[in-house]
Backbone as CSV, one residue per row, in Angstrom:
resi,resn,N_x,N_y,N_z,CA_x,CA_y,CA_z,C_x,C_y,C_z
1,UNK,9.211,127.163,92.537,10.331,128.078,92.834,9.770,129.391,93.373
2,UNK,10.294,129.828,94.496,9.848,131.076,95.109,10.254,132.266,94.257
3,UNK,9.300,133.169,93.999,9.580,134.339,93.178,10.359,135.383,93.980
4,UNK,11.392,136.001,93.369,12.136,137.050,94.074,11.297,138.315,94.196
5,UNK,11.634,139.122,95.160,10.919,140.379,95.358,11.266,141.367,94.251
6,UNK,10.420,142.369,94.043,10.744,143.403,93.038,12.082,144.082,93.301
7,UNK,12.418,144.260,94.598,13.691,144.907,94.933,14.880,144.059,94.446
8,UNK,14.751,142.739,94.620,15.841,141.869,94.177,15.932,141.825,92.656
9,UNK,14.796,141.930,91.989,14.832,141.971,90.526,15.547,143.232,90.032
10,UNK,15.345,144.334,90.728,16.053,145.567,90.382,17.556,145.378,90.570
11,UNK,17.938,144.762,91.694,19.359,144.486,91.941,19.933,143.552,90.880
12,UNK,19.114,142.573,90.472,19.568,141.618,89.446,19.853,142.353,88.133
13,UNK,18.995,143.248,87.730,19.227,144.010,86.506,20.462,144.890,86.625
14,UNK,20.687,145.421,87.817,21.898,146.212,88.035,23.138,145.338,87.896
15,UNK,23.069,144.127,88.455,24.188,143.191,88.337,24.443,142.822,86.879
16,UNK,23.365,142.652,86.093,23.526,142.334,84.677,24.235,143.479,83.949
17,UNK,23.935,144.726,84.353,24.609,145.865,83.723,26.087,145.880,84.070
18,UNK,26.416,145.570,85.333,27.831,145.456,85.710,28.514,144.365,84.877
19,UNK,27.827,143.241,84.736,28.405,142.128,83.977,28.625,142.524,82.527
20,UNK,27.646,143.187,81.920,27.772,143.619,80.523,28.932,144.592,80.340
21,UNK,29.221,145.382,81.383,30.327,146.338,81.337,31.654,145.693,81.745
22,UNK,31.632,144.357,81.964,32.813,143.584,82.376,33.341,144.003,83.748
23,UNK,32.481,144.593,84.547,32.819,144.885,85.942,32.398,143.675,86.769
24,UNK,33.192,142.624,86.684,32.818,141.363,87.316,32.873,141.436,88.839
25,UNK,33.726,142.303,89.364,33.823,142.431,90.826,32.475,142.826,91.417
26,UNK,31.883,143.897,90.903,30.596,144.359,91.439,29.450,143.446,91.028
27,UNK,29.538,142.855,89.828,28.495,141.922,89.403,28.451,140.718,90.343
28,UNK,29.600,140.157,90.663,29.652,138.987,91.545,29.123,139.338,92.934
29,UNK,29.516,140.521,93.454,29.021,140.922,94.775,27.505,140.989,94.811
30,UNK,26.914,141.578,93.776,25.459,141.707,93.751,24.775,140.353,93.559
31,UNK,25.289,139.528,92.661,24.684,138.208,92.445,24.723,137.368,93.721
32,UNK,25.835,137.440,94.448,25.932,136.665,95.693,24.966,137.200,96.744
33,UNK,24.810,138.501,96.792,23.846,139.080,97.733,22.424,138.618,97.391
34,UNK,22.102,138.645,96.101,20.768,138.207,95.671,20.564,136.731,95.988
35,UNK,21.592,135.917,95.744,21.477,134.485,96.009,21.236,134.208,97.489
36,UNK,21.853,135.001,98.361,21.634,134.808,99.804,20.196,135.130,100.198
37,UNK,19.612,136.131,99.536,18.273,136.578,99.915,17.156,135.866,99.145
38,UNK,17.514,135.236,98.031,16.515,134.485,97.252,17.112,133.120,96.932
39,UNK,17.192,132.290,97.948,17.927,131.023,97.856,17.331,130.049,96.847
40,UNK,16.081,130.236,96.474,15.431,129.297,95.554,15.286,129.863,94.144
41,UNK,15.979,130.959,93.858,15.944,131.570,92.529,17.214,131.172,91.786
42,UNK,17.069,130.497,90.649,18.228,129.966,89.930,19.026,131.038,89.199
43,UNK,18.389,132.143,88.807,19.025,133.117,87.915,20.379,133.636,88.407
44,UNK,20.519,134.063,89.690,21.836,134.569,90.094,22.909,133.486,90.090
45,UNK,22.524,132.238,90.375,23.494,131.142,90.336,23.954,130.871,88.907
46,UNK,23.030,130.975,87.958,23.390,130.784,86.555,24.405,131.834,86.118
47,UNK,24.162,133.099,86.496,25.076,134.162,86.094,26.442,134.006,86.773
48,UNK,26.449,133.631,88.057,27.726,133.411,88.744,28.504,132.280,88.076
49,UNK,27.800,131.201,87.729,28.465,130.096,87.055,29.044,130.507,85.719
50,UNK,28.322,131.377,85.011,28.795,131.839,83.714,30.032,132.729,83.857
51,UNK,30.016,133.637,84.815,31.170,134.515,85.022,32.403,133.702,85.388
52,UNK,32.255,132.781,86.335,33.418,131.996,86.752,33.908,131.086,85.631
53,UNK,33.010,130.641,84.759,33.439,129.843,83.602,34.366,130.659,82.721
54,UNK,33.971,131.880,82.383,34.801,132.694,81.501,36.078,133.174,82.178
55,UNK,36.065,133.210,83.501,37.307,133.513,84.226,38.176,132.272,84.394
56,UNK,37.667,131.126,83.951,38.356,129.834,84.056,38.686,129.491,85.510
57,UNK,37.763,129.865,86.405,37.856,129.479,87.816,36.870,128.328,87.997
58,UNK,37.380,127.112,87.830,36.508,125.971,87.583,35.792,125.446,88.809
59,UNK,36.394,125.558,89.974,35.686,125.078,91.173,34.438,125.902,91.468
60,UNK,34.529,127.245,91.529,33.282,128.002,91.723,32.340,127.882,90.526
61,UNK,32.871,127.734,89.312,32.002,127.562,88.145,31.168,126.298,88.299
62,UNK,31.805,125.227,88.735,31.072,123.970,88.929,30.065,124.108,90.063
63,UNK,30.465,124.721,91.160,29.570,124.859,92.316,28.300,125.627,91.953
64,UNK,28.459,126.781,91.300,27.287,127.619,91.039,26.407,127.029,89.936
65,UNK,26.999,126.377,88.949,26.170,125.757,87.928,25.433,124.532,88.469
66,UNK,26.065,123.775,89.355,25.350,122.653,89.991,24.204,123.177,90.853
67,UNK,24.441,124.269,91.537,23.378,124.876,92.337,22.234,125.325,91.429
68,UNK,22.582,125.888,90.267,21.565,126.365,89.333,20.685,125.217,88.840
69,UNK,21.300,124.074,88.470,20.483,122.971,87.944,19.703,122.278,89.054
70,UNK,20.154,122.406,90.304,19.366,121.839,91.400,18.075,122.635,91.603
71,UNK,18.091,123.907,91.212,16.907,124.762,91.332,16.092,124.810,90.043
72,UNK,16.757,124.588,88.914,16.080,124.647,87.616,16.629,123.511,86.759
73,UNK,16.112,122.315,86.966,16.651,121.111,86.327,16.495,121.126,84.813
74,UNK,15.649,121.956,84.278,15.441,122.015,82.837,16.332,123.001,82.116
75,UNK,17.221,123.671,82.840,18.058,124.684,82.215,19.250,124.018,81.519
76,UNK,19.174,123.864,80.206,20.208,123.151,79.467,21.531,123.910,79.451
77,UNK,21.456,125.252,79.445,22.691,126.054,79.455,23.511,125.762,80.707
78,UNK,22.845,125.769,81.864,23.563,125.504,83.114,24.081,124.072,83.150
79,UNK,23.297,123.117,82.636,23.756,121.722,82.589,25.022,121.609,81.746
80,UNK,25.025,122.280,80.598,26.211,122.216,79.738,27.424,122.825,80.438
81,UNK,27.207,123.904,81.180,28.310,124.502,81.931,28.819,123.584,83.027
82,UNK,27.926,122.786,83.613,28.374,121.763,84.570,29.318,120.800,83.865
83,UNK,28.944,120.369,82.651,29.786,119.445,81.901,31.135,120.042,81.558
84,UNK,31.154,121.326,81.156,32.423,121.988,80.836,33.315,122.068,82.066
85,UNK,32.745,122.512,83.205,33.547,122.639,84.430,34.033,121.273,84.905
86,UNK,33.186,120.249,84.804,33.596,118.896,85.207,34.732,118.395,84.316
87,UNK,34.666,118.698,83.020,35.738,118.310,82.102,37.034,119.017,82.477
88,UNK,36.956,120.310,82.773,38.152,121.070,83.148,38.786,120.537,84.422
89,UNK,37.948,120.089,85.353,38.436,119.593,86.646,38.737,118.098,86.622
90,UNK,38.616,117.485,85.410,38.893,116.049,85.227,37.980,115.177,86.086
91,UNK,36.755,115.620,86.257,35.738,114.808,86.946,34.988,114.037,85.861
92,UNK,35.619,112.941,85.414,35.146,112.227,84.247,33.751,111.649,84.383
93,UNK,33.443,111.064,85.529,32.130,110.445,85.698,31.019,111.482,85.619
94,UNK,31.212,112.616,86.294,30.211,113.669,86.250,30.053,114.198,84.828
95,UNK,31.166,114.437,84.137,31.100,114.942,82.768,30.349,113.962,81.869
96,UNK,30.648,112.674,81.975,29.971,111.679,81.135,28.475,111.652,81.415
97,UNK,28.107,111.778,82.684,26.675,111.781,83.030,25.959,112.991,82.418
98,UNK,26.643,114.149,82.443,26.032,115.351,81.867,25.905,115.209,80.353
99,UNK,26.991,114.787,79.689,26.936,114.686,78.227,25.901,113.654,77.790
100,UNK,25.702,112.618,78.607,24.694,111.613,78.263,23.294,112.232,78.215
101,UNK,23.067,113.250,79.047,21.761,113.931,79.031,21.491,114.591,77.684
102,UNK,22.574,114.947,76.977,22.436,115.589,75.670,22.620,114.587,74.534
103,UNK,22.692,113.303,74.880,22.881,112.280,73.865,24.259,112.287,73.247
104,UNK,25.263,112.785,73.987,26.623,112.872,73.466,27.549,111.986,74.276
105,UNK,28.659,111.592,73.634,29.609,110.681,74.251,31.007,111.252,74.142
106,UNK,31.881,110.830,75.038,33.296,111.223,74.976,34.165,110.054,74.548
107,UNK,33.560,108.960,74.086,34.310,107.748,73.779,34.882,107.724,72.373
108,UNK,34.370,108.580,71.458,34.844,108.574,70.086,36.215,109.244,69.998
109,UNK,37.171,108.672,69.193,38.494,109.295,69.070,38.448,110.660,68.402
110,UNK,37.506,110.861,67.464,37.344,112.169,66.835,35.911,112.307,66.357
111,UNK,35.305,113.445,66.657,33.916,113.691,66.279,33.813,114.667,65.123
112,UNK,34.892,114.803,64.350,34.865,115.694,63.201,35.505,117.034,63.505
113,UNK,35.615,117.891,62.482,36.303,119.176,62.646,35.446,120.218,63.349
114,UNK,36.122,121.199,63.925,35.464,122.313,64.589,36.414,123.502,64.510
115,UNK,35.887,124.708,64.619,36.733,125.903,64.660,36.722,126.490,66.064
116,UNK,37.895,126.869,66.533,38.060,127.398,67.889,38.729,128.760,67.794
117,UNK,38.223,129.705,68.573,38.754,131.073,68.579,39.667,131.249,69.783
118,UNK,40.935,131.538,69.510,41.932,131.766,70.555,42.094,133.262,70.781
119,UNK,42.161,133.682,72.045,42.340,135.097,72.382,43.712,135.320,72.996
120,UNK,44.321,136.434,72.638,45.590,136.817,73.265,45.839,138.296,73.020
121,UNK,46.074,139.040,74.086,46.450,140.454,74.010,45.452,141.266,73.182
122,UNK,44.164,141.030,73.418,43.139,141.798,72.748,42.883,141.412,71.308
123,UNK,43.553,140.388,70.798,43.342,139.918,69.444,42.876,138.469,69.483
124,UNK,42.409,137.957,68.345,42.033,136.559,68.305,42.485,135.923,67.006
125,UNK,42.582,134.607,67.056,42.963,133.796,65.908,41.998,132.624,65.840
126,UNK,41.521,132.318,64.646,40.607,131.193,64.475,41.377,130.024,63.885
127,UNK,41.267,128.872,64.544,42.053,127.708,64.130,41.129,126.516,63.890
128,UNK,41.609,125.579,63.079,40.911,124.322,62.864,41.318,123.345,63.960
129,UNK,40.382,122.493,64.371,40.664,121.501,65.390,39.796,120.267,65.150
130,UNK,40.200,119.148,65.760,39.399,117.926,65.725,38.651,117.812,67.049
131,UNK,37.353,117.651,66.961,36.533,117.568,68.169,36.717,116.198,68.815
132,UNK,37.093,116.186,70.095,37.303,114.950,70.836,36.140,114.636,71.767
133,UNK,35.218,115.526,71.894,34.081,115.370,72.794,33.238,116.622,72.743
134,UNK,32.229,116.712,73.572,31.367,117.900,73.557,32.090,119.194,73.877
135,UNK,33.225,119.133,74.604,33.901,120.368,75.002,35.417,120.287,74.877
136,UNK,35.930,119.273,74.175,37.381,119.128,74.014,37.722,119.061,72.527
137,UNK,38.885,119.642,72.165,39.306,119.618,70.764,40.827,119.567,70.679
138,UNK,41.319,118.924,69.620,42.747,118.790,69.340,43.117,119.778,68.245
139,UNK,44.050,120.693,68.519,44.425,121.741,67.566,45.161,121.137,66.377
140,UNK,44.692,121.475,65.149,45.269,120.958,63.915,46.067,122.007,63.150
141,UNK,45.924,123.275,63.449,46.770,124.321,62.875,47.992,124.516,63.764
142,UNK,48.907,125.369,63.277,50.017,125.822,64.129,49.690,127.256,64.523
143,UNK,49.170,127.479,65.730,48.778,128.838,66.128,49.984,129.762,66.228
144,UNK,49.713,131.048,66.111,50.781,132.025,66.309,51.280,131.915,67.753
145,UNK,52.587,132.056,67.993,53.132,131.882,69.344,52.501,132.769,70.407
146,UNK,51.984,133.950,70.026,51.409,134.830,71.039,50.167,134.225,71.691
147,UNK,49.550,133.246,71.034,48.366,132.603,71.603,48.730,131.620,72.720
148,UNK,50.033,131.292,72.830,50.526,130.332,73.831,49.911,128.939,73.633
149,UNK,49.568,128.624,72.403,49.055,127.303,72.069,49.942,126.683,70.999
150,UNK,49.910,125.327,70.966,50.741,124.583,70.033,49.890,123.656,69.166
151,UNK,50.464,123.263,68.049,49.903,122.184,67.243,49.803,120.932,68.124
152,UNK,48.619,120.322,68.153,48.437,119.108,68.937,47.989,119.323,70.366
153,UNK,47.874,120.578,70.812,47.322,120.828,72.151,45.864,120.364,72.199
154,UNK,45.447,119.901,73.369,44.033,119.615,73.599,43.473,120.754,74.435
155,UNK,42.431,121.402,73.909,41.872,122.573,74.572,40.399,122.348,74.915
156,UNK,39.951,123.120,75.879,38.543,123.145,76.276,37.853,124.258,75.503
157,UNK,36.617,124.019,75.049,35.918,125.092,74.339,34.471,125.200,74.797
158,UNK,33.923,126.380,74.574,32.578,126.723,75.028,31.532,126.152,74.075
159,UNK,30.252,126.316,74.438,29.174,125.756,73.625,28.359,126.811,72.901
160,UNK,28.674,128.086,73.091,27.948,129.151,72.397,28.632,129.434,71.061
161,UNK,27.880,129.384,69.960,28.437,129.648,68.634,28.711,131.146,68.488
162,UNK,29.958,131.473,68.138,30.383,132.872,68.005,30.492,133.320,66.553
163,UNK,30.050,132.513,65.632,30.143,132.826,64.219,30.388,131.551,63.440
164,UNK,30.750,131.716,62.164,31.019,130.567,61.305,32.308,130.790,60.532
165,UNK,33.084,129.728,60.412,34.375,129.741,59.732,34.172,129.062,58.383
166,UNK,34.348,129.816,57.313,33.988,129.345,55.979,35.218,129.252,55.090
167,UNK,35.351,128.123,54.406,36.402,127.943,53.407,35.758,127.419,52.129
168,UNK,36.587,127.014,51.167,36.054,126.495,49.908,35.328,125.172,50.096
169,UNK,35.663,124.439,51.151,35.147,123.071,51.295,34.168,122.884,52.442
170,UNK,34.120,123.796,53.409,33.229,123.575,54.544,32.889,124.891,55.248
171,UNK,31.888,124.805,56.107,31.462,125.938,56.937,31.225,125.391,58.337
172,UNK,32.060,125.811,59.284,32.021,125.247,60.627,31.661,126.322,61.649
173,UNK,30.929,125.950,62.708,30.684,126.902,63.788,31.975,127.221,64.532
174,UNK,32.059,128.437,65.045,33.235,128.888,65.799,32.872,128.948,67.282
175,UNK,33.728,128.346,68.124,33.521,128.353,69.570,34.733,128.978,70.249
176,UNK,34.517,129.661,71.371,35.623,130.248,72.123,36.368,129.189,72.922
177,UNK,37.701,129.311,72.906,38.522,128.440,73.741,38.403,128.863,75.205
178,UNK,38.411,127.877,76.097,38.276,128.147,77.529,39.464,127.662,78.345
179,UNK,40.543,127.273,77.684,41.713,126.869,78.456,42.386,125.631,77.890
180,UNK,43.616,125.429,78.328,44.433,124.298,77.893,44.188,123.103,78.807
181,UNK,43.898,121.947,78.209,43.700,120.714,78.975,44.943,119.832,78.974
182,UNK,45.623,119.749,77.827,46.824,118.911,77.733,47.786,119.539,76.747
183,UNK,49.015,119.744,77.191,50.043,120.363,76.358,50.617,119.337,75.380
184,UNK,50.743,119.751,74.119,51.332,118.908,73.091,52.850,118.825,73.262
185,UNK,53.433,117.729,72.750,54.901,117.628,72.778,55.531,118.375,71.613
186,UNK,54.686,118.827,70.668,55.215,119.568,69.519,55.641,120.969,69.940
187,UNK,56.702,121.447,69.309,57.159,122.824,69.480,56.995,123.568,68.150
188,UNK,57.051,124.887,68.214,56.767,125.705,67.042,58.046,126.331,66.494
189,UNK,58.264,126.144,65.187,59.417,126.705,64.487,58.911,127.426,63.236
190,UNK,59.643,128.419,62.804,59.263,129.120,61.579,60.502,129.508,60.796
191,UNK,60.281,129.783,59.508,61.365,130.264,58.658,60.739,130.969,57.460
192,UNK,61.566,131.552,56.638,61.111,132.243,55.423,61.645,131.481,54.216
193,UNK,60.741,131.025,53.357,61.133,130.340,52.130,61.459,131.378,51.058
194,UNK,62.533,131.113,50.319,62.975,132.047,49.291,62.433,131.637,47.925
195,UNK,61.661,132.541,47.304,61.115,132.361,45.954,60.387,131.027,45.783
196,UNK,59.469,130.705,46.673,58.797,129.406,46.536,57.725,129.433,45.449
197,UNK,57.502,128.281,44.827,56.388,128.068,43.921,55.384,127.146,44.604
198,UNK,54.208,127.017,44.019,53.161,126.185,44.632,53.652,124.764,44.860
199,UNK,54.398,124.217,43.887,54.881,122.839,44.050,55.880,122.722,45.195
200,UNK,56.620,123.810,45.465,57.563,123.782,46.582,56.815,123.701,47.913
201,UNK,55.702,124.435,48.008,54.892,124.383,49.223,54.309,122.977,49.394
202,UNK,53.805,122.407,48.303,53.255,121.049,48.374,54.319,120.047,48.789
203,UNK,55.532,120.217,48.290,56.626,119.298,48.638,56.956,119.375,50.123
204,UNK,57.076,120.594,50.656,57.398,120.750,52.072,56.271,120.219,52.950
205,UNK,55.022,120.463,52.541,53.888,119.934,53.305,53.923,118.398,53.329
206,UNK,54.232,117.787,52.187,54.281,116.327,52.121,55.433,115.774,52.955
207,UNK,56.589,116.425,52.911,57.722,115.985,53.734,57.368,116.034,55.222
208,UNK,56.676,117.095,55.634,56.258,117.199,57.037,55.250,116.104,57.378
209,UNK,54.322,115.834,56.465,53.324,114.799,56.716,54.002,113.438,56.881
210,UNK,54.994,113.147,56.041,55.696,111.859,56.124,56.437,111.694,57.442
211,UNK,56.874,112.800,58.022,57.597,112.743,59.305,56.667,112.992,60.491
212,UNK,55.354,113.063,60.228,54.348,113.309,61.270,54.578,114.648,61.969
213,UNK,54.883,115.658,61.166,55.084,117.013,61.665,53.939,117.897,61.177
214,UNK,53.712,118.978,61.878,52.723,119.948,61.439,53.336,120.946,60.478
215,UNK,52.514,121.481,59.568,52.994,122.475,58.615,51.917,123.536,58.423
216,UNK,52.351,124.777,58.291,51.401,125.885,58.138,52.075,127.032,57.387
217,UNK,51.338,127.676,56.500,51.810,128.910,55.868,51.343,130.076,56.714
218,UNK,52.291,130.848,57.209,51.958,132.010,58.026,51.952,133.302,57.211
219,UNK,52.275,133.239,55.939,52.318,134.444,55.128,50.937,135.024,54.913
220,UNK,50.901,136.218,54.371,49.655,136.911,54.039,48.790,137.199,55.249
221,UNK,49.423,137.639,56.308,48.708,138.135,57.500,47.886,137.048,58.160
222,UNK,46.706,137.417,58.655,45.956,136.532,59.543,45.277,135.401,58.778
223,UNK,44.894,134.379,59.528,44.279,133.188,58.962,42.845,133.430,58.516
224,UNK,42.155,134.360,59.145,40.737,134.569,58.840,40.356,136.001,59.149
225,UNK,39.287,136.460,58.533,38.790,137.786,58.872,37.276,137.764,58.854
226,UNK,36.672,138.746,59.489,35.220,138.790,59.585,34.643,139.605,58.450
227,UNK,33.537,139.112,57.921,32.828,139.873,56.895,32.292,141.154,57.502
228,UNK,32.205,142.216,56.692,31.635,143.466,57.190,30.111,143.398,57.221
229,UNK,29.535,142.329,56.681,28.087,142.170,56.652,27.684,141.019,57.560
230,UNK,27.456,141.300,58.817,27.016,140.245,59.723,26.215,140.851,60.861
231,UNK,25.429,139.979,61.519,24.649,140.396,62.671,25.230,139.808,63.933
232,UNK,24.443,138.966,64.576,24.900,138.379,65.831,25.905,137.253,65.615
233,UNK,25.935,136.662,64.424,26.842,135.550,64.155,27.745,135.900,62.975
234,UNK,28.923,136.457,63.225,29.820,136.853,62.136,30.296,135.655,61.310
235,UNK,30.671,135.946,60.085,31.188,134.935,59.168,32.670,135.216,58.967
236,UNK,33.509,134.216,59.238,34.948,134.357,59.085,35.368,133.557,57.859
237,UNK,36.028,134.215,56.931,36.381,133.573,55.665,37.865,133.212,55.648
238,UNK,38.128,131.954,55.325,39.501,131.473,55.209,39.971,131.659,53.777
239,UNK,41.161,132.233,53.611,41.697,132.452,52.272,43.014,131.698,52.118
240,UNK,43.182,131.063,50.969,44.466,130.439,50.680,45.539,131.516,50.537
241,UNK,46.766,131.137,50.850,47.867,132.089,50.786,48.183,132.460,49.336
242,UNK,48.835,133.597,49.193,49.341,134.015,47.884,50.855,133.907,47.904
243,UNK,51.395,133.394,46.811,52.845,133.242,46.740,53.524,134.607,46.726
244,UNK,54.640,134.681,47.444,55.429,135.905,47.522,56.891,135.529,47.360
245,UNK,57.762,136.498,47.016,59.192,136.182,46.904,59.765,135.616,48.206
246,UNK,59.220,136.069,49.332,59.602,135.526,50.637,58.318,135.165,51.379
247,UNK,58.193,133.917,51.768,56.958,133.428,52.377,57.275,132.763,53.717
248,UNK,56.653,133.262,54.784,56.890,132.693,56.107,56.030,131.445,56.304
249,UNK,56.674,130.385,56.772,55.965,129.137,57.059,56.332,128.682,58.467
250,UNK,55.512,127.803,59.003,55.749,127.259,60.345,55.767,125.740,60.279
251,UNK,56.558,125.147,61.144,56.645,123.693,61.267,56.496,123.343,62.737
252,UNK,55.685,122.330,63.009,55.539,121.824,64.377,56.301,120.511,64.479
253,UNK,57.280,120.469,65.367,58.118,119.281,65.548,58.443,119.130,67.020
254,UNK,58.840,117.921,67.412,59.163,117.694,68.823,60.502,118.320,69.201
255,UNK,61.381,118.567,68.207,62.657,119.210,68.501,63.152,119.954,67.267
256,UNK,64.169,120.762,67.467,64.694,121.595,66.387,65.291,120.746,65.281
257,UNK,65.927,119.631,65.644,66.559,118.775,64.643,65.528,118.244,63.650
258,UNK,64.332,117.910,64.159,63.290,117.416,63.268,62.847,118.461,62.272
259,UNK,62.684,119.703,62.737,62.273,120.783,61.835,63.353,121.081,60.802
260,UNK,64.615,121.161,61.246,65.708,121.445,60.318,65.908,120.302,59.335
261,UNK,65.624,119.073,59.785,65.791,117.917,58.899,64.878,117.983,57.684
262,UNK,63.607,118.310,57.883,62.699,118.376,56.725,63.026,119.590,55.858
263,UNK,63.471,120.671,56.464,63.833,121.842,55.664,65.057,121.567,54.794
264,UNK,66.027,120.845,55.346,67.215,120.518,54.557,66.866,119.538,53.437
265,UNK,65.971,118.587,53.714,65.520,117.674,52.648,64.796,118.461,51.566
266,UNK,63.999,119.422,51.988,63.263,120.265,51.029,64.233,121.051,50.151
267,UNK,65.318,121.561,50.727,66.305,122.315,49.953,66.893,121.463,48.833
268,UNK,67.182,120.206,49.154,67.779,119.303,48.165,66.798,119.027,47.025
269,UNK,65.509,118.808,47.396,64.502,118.459,46.388,64.095,119.666,45.557
270,UNK,63.895,120.808,46.204,63.349,121.983,45.511,64.412,122.863,44.869
271,UNK,65.646,122.719,45.334,66.738,123.593,44.907,66.461,125.045,45.294
272,UNK,65.692,125.232,46.359,65.382,126.558,46.900,66.012,126.674,48.291
273,UNK,66.010,127.885,48.829,66.596,128.099,50.139,65.599,128.663,51.128
274,UNK,66.038,128.751,52.378,65.226,129.347,53.421,66.125,130.172,54.339
275,UNK,65.527,131.087,55.089,66.284,131.947,55.993,65.457,132.222,57.246
276,UNK,66.042,132.951,58.178,65.344,133.432,59.382,64.690,132.300,60.159
277,UNK,65.395,131.167,60.261,64.831,130.074,61.066,64.737,130.503,62.524
278,UNK,63.586,130.199,63.152,63.361,130.635,64.540,62.626,129.553,65.316
279,UNK,63.096,129.316,66.534,62.394,128.431,67.469,61.614,129.312,68.432
280,UNK,60.298,129.125,68.478,59.442,129.999,69.267,59.213,129.402,70.643
281,UNK,59.201,130.267,71.640,58.891,129.847,73.008,57.375,129.863,73.195
282,UNK,56.798,128.719,73.309,55.347,128.615,73.503,55.103,127.686,74.681
C-alpha cells in the first residue's frame, strides 16, 4: 500500500477532528479529497464508510467500505460494515459471504438475547431483543412511542459495544440501533391500572401471553439508567417496577379490540379497574 504524504496525513487528522465534532459535511469533503489524492490508502475510505453508516445512507456506506476492504483485506471493522450495509440493502448473498468470514450464520431463527439502544430527540432507551443474525434483532419490549419503534419490529444494529445492560438474571452487551428493517404488525396501547397488586400484574401479563400480545410496565420512569461509575463501557442497570396506586402499562396488539379485550378480561378476574386508555401513533 502506497504511503500518504505528510500533507495528506495532516489533512486526515483535520478531517478526524471535524468528524469528532460531528461536522460531517467538512469531514466528508476532506476525506474525499484525501481519497482522490491517495487512492491506495484505506483509511479515508474506512472513515467515509463509517460516517455514511451512522447516517444510514446505505449505498455510499457499502461503496466506501467495499473500497476499504479492497485496499486492506484484513480490516475486520470495514468487513463488518460491509455486512451491515449489505443487510440494510437486502443484498443477502453478499451479507452471508461476509458473515461467513466471521464464522457466523443468518440461518438460525434466534441467536439469543441482546440489548439495543434506541435514540430519539436527544434521548435513548435500552430494550431487550432477540438476535436474528449478526446485525438483525427482533424487539421484545414495547418501546416508548417517541422512539418510533414497536414490539416485534426487526431492526438493524451496530457491532460496537456501547456498554452492558445488567439485570438480576443476565448481563448483555448494548449495541446501537441503525434503522428499521421490517415493521411489526403490532400497535402500541397504554393505560393506567388502578391500585394494582403484584398478582394483578402477573395476571395481566399471563392474559397477554395467552393471546400472543406484548406486555410492559411503563411506570417508574425509564427502563434503565447508567451507573455513575464507568469508563468507556457504561453499565446500565435494569430495575423491576415498584407498585403505585396508579401504574402505567403498555400492551402490544394488532388492533384496539385485542388490547381492550385482555383489559376487560383482567377487570373481571382482578376486580380492579383501569383508566386513560390510549392508542399510540407509532
